C-alpha positions, 0 to 999 in steps of 0.5 A: 691578441697580437702578442699571442699571435707573435708567441704562436708564430715564434713557437712554430718557427722554433718547432720548424727549426727544431724539426729541420735540425732533427731531420738534418742530424744523421744517425749512423747505421750501425750506430757504432763502427764495427771495430771489435776485439776477439775473444776465444772461450773454451767449452765452459766459457773460460777465457783463452785469448783476447785480441785488441781492436784496430784502436788498441782497445778491449771492446766486444761486439754484442753476442746474442747467443750470451745470456743477458746479465740481469744483475748488471742491467738492473744496476745500470738502470737504477744508477743511470736512468731508473725511468728508462723504459717510461721516457721517450729518450729524454727525461723532461723532469731530469732536464728541468732539474739539471738546469736548476742545479747548474744555474744555482750552482753556477757550474755543471753539476748534472747533465741530465743524460738518459741512457739513450742520450749517453748512447748518442754522446758515445756514438758521436764523441762530441765536446761537453757543450749545451749545443752538443747536449741539444744534438744528443737530445735529438739523436736520442729521440731518433734512437728511440724511434728506430730501436727498442729499449732493449736494443738501446740498453745493450748499445750502452752496455757494449760501448760504455767506457770502463777506464783506460782502453776498456770498452763495454761491459764484456771486456770490463767483466773479463778485465776486472774480474776474469768472468763472463757477465752472467757470472758477475756478483751483485757487488761486481755488477754495482762496480761496473754500473758506477764506473762509466760515470767517471772512468778517468777520475775513479777506478780501481787504479785511481781513487779506489775509495771514491769508487768503493763509496759509489758502489756501496751507495748503489748497493744500498739503493738496490737493497732498498728497492728490494732486489736482494736481502739484508744478508746479501747486502752485507756480503756484497759491501765486504767484497773487495775492489779488484786490484786493477785490471787483470792482464789477459793470459794467453792459452791456445795461442795458435788455435785462437789466432786460427779461429779469429781469422777464420771466423771472426776477422771483424771481432766477436766472442768465439766459444771453442771445444778446447778445455782450459785445464787440458790445454794448460796441462798440454802446453806445460808438458810440451814446453817441459819436454822441449827443454830436453829436446833443445839440448839435443838440437831438436828445436820445435814440437806440437801436440793435439788432444781430441775427444775420440767419441765426439771429434772435438779438439780439447788441446791445441799446442802449435808449438813449444812456445808461441812467444819463442821468436828465436825458434819460430814459435809462432809457426803452427806445427799442427797445420804444417804439412810434413813428411808422413814417415810411417804413420800411414801404415795402419790405414794400409794394413786395415784396408788390406784386411778388408780387401782380403790380402791379409789378416794379423797372422798372415806372413808377408815376404820381407826380402830384397824387393825391386820395383824399377829403380826403387828398392825399399829397405828396413830401418836396420838394413836386415830382412826376416824372410817372412813376417807376420803382418801384426809384427810387420806393423808394430816393428814398422818394417818397410819392405813388407809395407811396400809389398803390401801397398804394391798388392793393394794398389797405389791408386786405390790407396791414394783415394783411401787417404783423400776419403780419410781426410788427408787434404795435403796430397798435392800430387797425383797417385802415380807421382807418389808411387810406392814411396808414398807409404814410407813418407813420400806424402805430406800430412799435417798433425790435425788431419793425422789425428783425425785419420787415427780417430777414425780407427775407433769405428772405421768411420771418418769425420773432420775434427772440430774446434769451434763449439756447436759446429754442424758436423757432416755424416761419418764416412766409412773408410774401414769395416768396424772389424778391420779397424778393431783388428788394426787397433789390436795390432797397434796396441802391441807396439812397444812403448818408450822409456819407463812405459816399456813394461806398462802392462805389467803394472795395475792401473795402466791404460792400453793405447793403440799407437804408431810412430814415424821417422821421416827420411833424413830424420827431419820429422818425429811422429807419435799418434795414439788413440783410445776409446776416450782420447786421440793424441798426436805429437810432432817433433822436429825443426820448422826449418826442415833441418834433420837431426841424428838424435831424432826419432818418432819413438824416442823423441815424440813418444815420451811426450805422447805418453806423458799427455795420455798419463795426465788425461782423466779416464773412465774405467768403463771405456778402458778399450774398444769393444769388439764389433758384433758382426764378423765371420769365422775363417779357417786359417793356417796356423803357420802362415796366416793364409786361408787354410787348405787341405795341405795345412796340418794345423788349421784354426778359426780366426775372426774376419770382417763380415764383408772381407774379400776371400783371403788367398790360399796358403801358398807355402804348404805342399803335399810331397811324396817321399821314399820309405826312408824319406831320403828322396822324393818320389812320384807315381812313375817311380814309387812302384816296388817300394814303400812311400809316404805322403807328408804336408811340409812348409816349403818356402821359396829360396829367397825366403829361405836364405834370409830365414837361415840368416836369422837363425831359423831352421827351415825344411829341406826338401830332398831331391827327386829319385834320380831314376824317375823318368819324370824328374822334376825338382821344385824351385830350389835356386832363384835369381833374386836380382835383377828381375826378368826383363828388367831394364837397369840404368847404371851410374857412370863413375868419374872416369866415365866407366859404368859402375858394377852391378851387384847380382844376387841369388838364393838357394834353399839349401844352406851349403850348396855352391852356385855357379854364375854365367853371364852370356854363357861366360863363367863368372865364378862360384859363391856358397851360402851368401850368393852375391856377385859384383860384376862389370856389365856392359850396356845391352841385353844379357843373359844370366844363368845360375847353376847349383852342384846338381844341375838345378838352375834359374835363368833370365834376360835383362837390359843395362843402360847408362845415364 
């Protein structure tokens, strides 16, 4: 009786002690420290880049979005703990068997560890002793109380050691087979199931024969349990072991780095919109193209490829080579703000169409223009007089673009850029001024590609690189018709090199594209858009150094078309469909403005449905001539003689002068009949520079004297002399080209120019000094 009481008391004490120990042993929350690798996958789940965790291990966190690998879980349960779902964390039968085996063998033969106990051991990293085993039992019981069986199995799979610095089944599948776990075969799953049993003693690198025997034994057991048939077993047994771990190759290094630090700083698996095949092609073509540029002293380049319809980024090449440390290859050229050069001009032309300023055939002035101290010039330092809007855009002329921006308004265009996703504008609109359209603004390649993509339908939406991104609604920035007309204009931009005659060959694809070269030749741009693909290329030097060999068309353009030619295309999406909604407008064939009754050749053009009214043609005028057409006449002087009415294209003198210099023949308006009492002449002579009431600041030479001021005028007639007077002081005469460089003191001055028959122009201006 006493003995039984002692036994009960002793059992109670032991139970109390075990309960105390159970309660005293802490269970970490989370069970494992959040220290994981980051893996960036492409849209199909293929690996692009992996980052080590802080302990230099390949270890990925649990990703609930990934489908579970049924084969691997089945193999692990069969090998490690076949009764896992039926015991409370400890298998008493296995414990008794392990004690008997270890006692009779006088050494540790079996550890009797369940999967729950192995999770407890891995989380604590305790030495292999009986005391540690007891603690593991208690921690396992706690795990079973707090977590479900599925959660514990996932904890095991995510943190089991697989040899070297490979931790967890996700890293193991990638390192040994370059697969995500769902893609594992039965042979591969069996290999990963047996590997954590002794990863330091057997692996593909150490004792491969022993590893194969373990794998094959498990495969036979799985076949015996009915998980697959004999034929599958035979095929699984002949599968070779991996030849060691496979190094992680790096693709899209810049994009992966950006995704990691923005979306998974603590580690994780990120599925991107990138396409591995397209990314590899883009990197190879950029690297090959860069080899040629480097021989010219141009050291860096970047490229981006976007799916036009979805806005998903398919290739992201931040530099010619991420590992090119000598040439700053780790700089992300896609995100670096650089001078926009001429790349914003298409948006301005599209906006001007909606605003009723132009249509593609509208003539724009291309003459010397002055806006305070700012006087834009074209790249060739020449002027055409007038040029059609579509030609001005395809030739990327600066003067018409600046004049167009002046008419449209700097501030409205600034706001339009903001709404089109350009976030790099850090100054106010007035600080940029008119040079905004010539590269005075900053853009990056990502947002520029997004802007060009919006021409596909006139609506802007940010590009995205993370799969399953929730996208905002697309915001309209241009009407569909204005976008389509702008694309039609950009389609005609001449292509570089062998692509110049692209439209003369079969199986060629149209592309609306634009180039740009920044001031000082520091940046070369080429951006193109088709119904399927939007491509952007930047070339230059990351340190901002200019290079006389650099140009958007010749340096960036060839890479743009090489990338475009390598992309797959659907013949059903060769070019953009014309919008269904538009309105017919009667346009003057010669000038592109709204036709008046004086325009002899009106024709119908298509314009955006909501376009503001276009300006009436300002150049066609109705004139009355004498019967011999030698003189102008009017109602006060045509009595008694025959007269005719004609509609003539009459340009102002500044336009006529440059048309004449370009070899164009212009209409010469006869002078009015001398005996007419109301004799008036259309403006034949015009002071081009300075403008009326201009306030000019002349720089001072080293000797302290003001530099000379160049005065300019124009005459409609090619051979007329002009006589110059400054403050009634005769300066001299000019013929054909009317320029005068004179010394002008500070203060207000009156300038007058008179031709041979008394036609004149006069204005006042002010000169100051610095």
